[in-house]
C-alpha positions as CSV (number, residue, x, y, z in Angstrom):
1,M,-44.1,-57.4,-53.4
2,S,-44.9,-54.4,-55.5
3,E,-42.9,-52.3,-57.5
4,F,-42.0,-49.0,-57.1
5,L,-40.3,-48.0,-60.2
6,T,-37.4,-45.3,-59.1
7,E,-33.7,-44.0,-60.6
8,R,-32.5,-46.1,-57.2
9,S,-34.6,-49.0,-57.8
10,E,-33.1,-49.4,-61.3
11,I,-29.8,-48.7,-59.8
12,R,-29.9,-51.2,-57.3
13,P,-32.4,-53.9,-58.1
14,E,-30.4,-56.6,-56.6
15,K,-30.9,-55.0,-53.0
16,L,-34.8,-55.4,-53.3
17,E,-35.6,-58.3,-56.0
18,A,-34.8,-61.9,-54.9
19,T,-33.8,-63.9,-58.0
20,N,-33.0,-67.8,-57.4
21,M,-32.7,-66.4,-53.4
22,S,-33.5,-68.5,-50.3
23,A,-36.5,-66.8,-48.0
24,C,-33.2,-66.3,-45.4
25,A,-31.2,-64.3,-47.7
26,E,-33.7,-62.8,-49.5
27,A,-34.7,-61.6,-45.3
28,A,-31.1,-60.4,-44.3
29,S,-30.2,-58.6,-47.5
30,L,-33.7,-56.4,-47.2
31,L,-32.8,-56.1,-43.7
32,R,-29.5,-54.5,-44.5
33,T,-31.2,-52.0,-47.0
34,V,-33.4,-51.2,-44.3
35,A,-30.6,-50.4,-42.6
36,E,-29.0,-48.1,-45.0
37,P,-28.2,-46.0,-45.2
38,R,-25.3,-46.2,-42.2
39,P,-24.0,-43.6,-40.8
40,V,-20.4,-43.0,-40.5
41,G,-19.0,-44.6,-37.2
42,D,-22.3,-47.1,-37.0
43,T,-21.5,-50.6,-35.8
44,V,-23.0,-53.4,-37.2
45,K,-25.6,-54.2,-33.6
46,E,-26.8,-50.3,-34.3
47,A,-27.4,-51.0,-37.4
48,I,-29.4,-54.8,-37.0
49,N,-31.4,-52.5,-33.8
50,R,-32.6,-50.0,-36.8
51,A,-33.9,-52.5,-39.0
52,A,-35.7,-54.4,-36.4
53,R,-37.2,-51.2,-35.1
54,L,-38.2,-50.5,-38.6
55,A,-39.4,-54.1,-39.7
56,G,-40.8,-54.5,-36.2
57,L,-39.5,-57.2,-35.4
58,K,-36.9,-58.2,-32.2
59,P,-33.7,-57.3,-32.3
60,S,-32.6,-60.9,-30.8
61,R,-34.6,-62.2,-34.4
62,A,-33.0,-59.5,-36.6
63,E,-29.6,-60.2,-35.4
64,D,-30.1,-64.0,-36.9
65,I,-31.8,-63.4,-39.7
66,W,-29.3,-60.4,-40.8
67,R,-26.1,-63.0,-39.7
68,Q,-28.3,-65.7,-41.6
69,E,-28.8,-68.0,-38.8
70,A,-32.9,-68.1,-38.5
71,R,-33.7,-71.5,-39.9
72,T,-36.7,-70.2,-41.4
73,I,-38.1,-66.5,-41.6
74,R,-42.2,-67.0,-41.0
75,A,-44.6,-65.1,-44.2
76,D,-45.7,-62.9,-41.3
77,E,-42.3,-61.4,-41.0
78,M,-41.4,-61.2,-44.2
79,D,-43.9,-59.5,-45.2
80,R,-42.7,-56.8,-42.5
81,I,-39.4,-56.8,-43.9
82,R,-41.0,-56.7,-47.5
83,R,-42.7,-53.7,-46.3
84,A,-40.0,-51.6,-44.4
85,A,-38.2,-52.4,-47.6
86,E,-41.2,-50.8,-49.6
87,N,-41.5,-47.8,-47.4
88,K,-37.8,-47.1,-47.3
89,L,-37.9,-46.8,-51.8
90,V,-41.0,-44.4,-51.1
91,R,-39.4,-42.2,-48.4
92,E,-36.4,-42.0,-51.0
93,A,-38.5,-41.1,-53.9
94,Q,-40.7,-38.5,-51.9
95,H,-36.9,-37.0,-51.0
96,E,-35.5,-37.1,-54.1
97,F,-38.4,-35.6,-55.8
98,I,-38.5,-33.0,-53.1
99,E,-34.9,-32.2,-54.2
100,L,-35.6,-32.3,-57.8
101,E,-38.6,-29.5,-57.3
102,Q,-35.9,-27.7,-55.6
103,R,-33.1,-27.6,-58.1
104,I,-36.2,-26.8,-60.7
105,K,-37.3,-23.8,-58.6
106,R,-33.6,-22.9,-58.8
107,L,-32.7,-23.2,-62.6
108,E,-35.6,-21.3,-63.6
109,A,-35.1,-18.5,-61.1
110,L,-31.8,-18.6,-62.9
111,L,-33.0,-18.9,-66.3
112,I,-35.8,-16.0,-66.2
113,Q,-33.2,-13.5,-64.8
114,A,-30.9,-14.9,-68.0
115,P,-30.9,-11.6,-70.6
116,D,-30.7,-13.7,-73.9
117,F,-32.9,-16.4,-72.6
118,R,-36.4,-16.3,-74.4
119,G,-38.0,-19.9,-72.4
120,P,-40.4,-22.3,-74.2
121,E,-42.9,-20.7,-76.5
122,D,-46.1,-21.9,-73.8
123,G,-44.7,-19.3,-71.5
124,S,-44.0,-22.6,-69.0
125,V,-40.9,-20.8,-67.2
126,R,-42.1,-17.6,-65.7
127,P,-41.6,-16.1,-62.1
128,G,-43.0,-18.2,-59.3
129,A,-44.3,-20.9,-61.6
130,H,-45.0,-24.3,-60.0
131,P,-44.4,-27.5,-61.8
132,V,-47.8,-28.5,-60.9
133,D,-48.9,-25.4,-62.8
134,R,-47.1,-26.2,-66.1
135,A,-48.7,-29.6,-65.9
136,M,-51.8,-27.8,-65.6
137,G,-51.1,-25.4,-68.8
138,G,-50.3,-22.3,-66.5
139,R,-53.2,-22.4,-64.1
140,S,-52.6,-23.1,-60.7
141,S,-54.4,-25.9,-58.7
142,R,-56.4,-23.0,-56.8
143,Q,-57.4,-21.9,-60.2
144,V,-59.3,-25.1,-61.5
145,G,-60.5,-26.0,-57.8
146,A,-62.3,-22.7,-57.5
147,G,-64.0,-23.1,-61.5
148,R,-66.4,-25.6,-60.4
């Protein structure tokens, strides 16, 4: 399984890495992770069906794995379950990145309005500045591409 290092994966590595764990236990743990977050009132059956859909498994097979009643886990099943868990991590990281960008924009807007705020000396905090623009020295991606 490829490693995606996000803040959330560092917080809960036991949900994603199988250390000294049987294949059945790992698959069950990963399926539970894939089914999260579980909405209020969610039943176990709904969570199993959601995990089955996301992992590309039949609901009955997902239930056997979830309850650790499966005798074996085929390699293709484990691959699909791991891929579903990785995809979940990527979606969470993308969502977190978007939230962080929005928070930065809100904070910049507040700081620019503060009369005593001078900002960094490089002028990276300015109205309409985008985080990518700051990383490129204040030039927008449109300006960089236009210079070719």
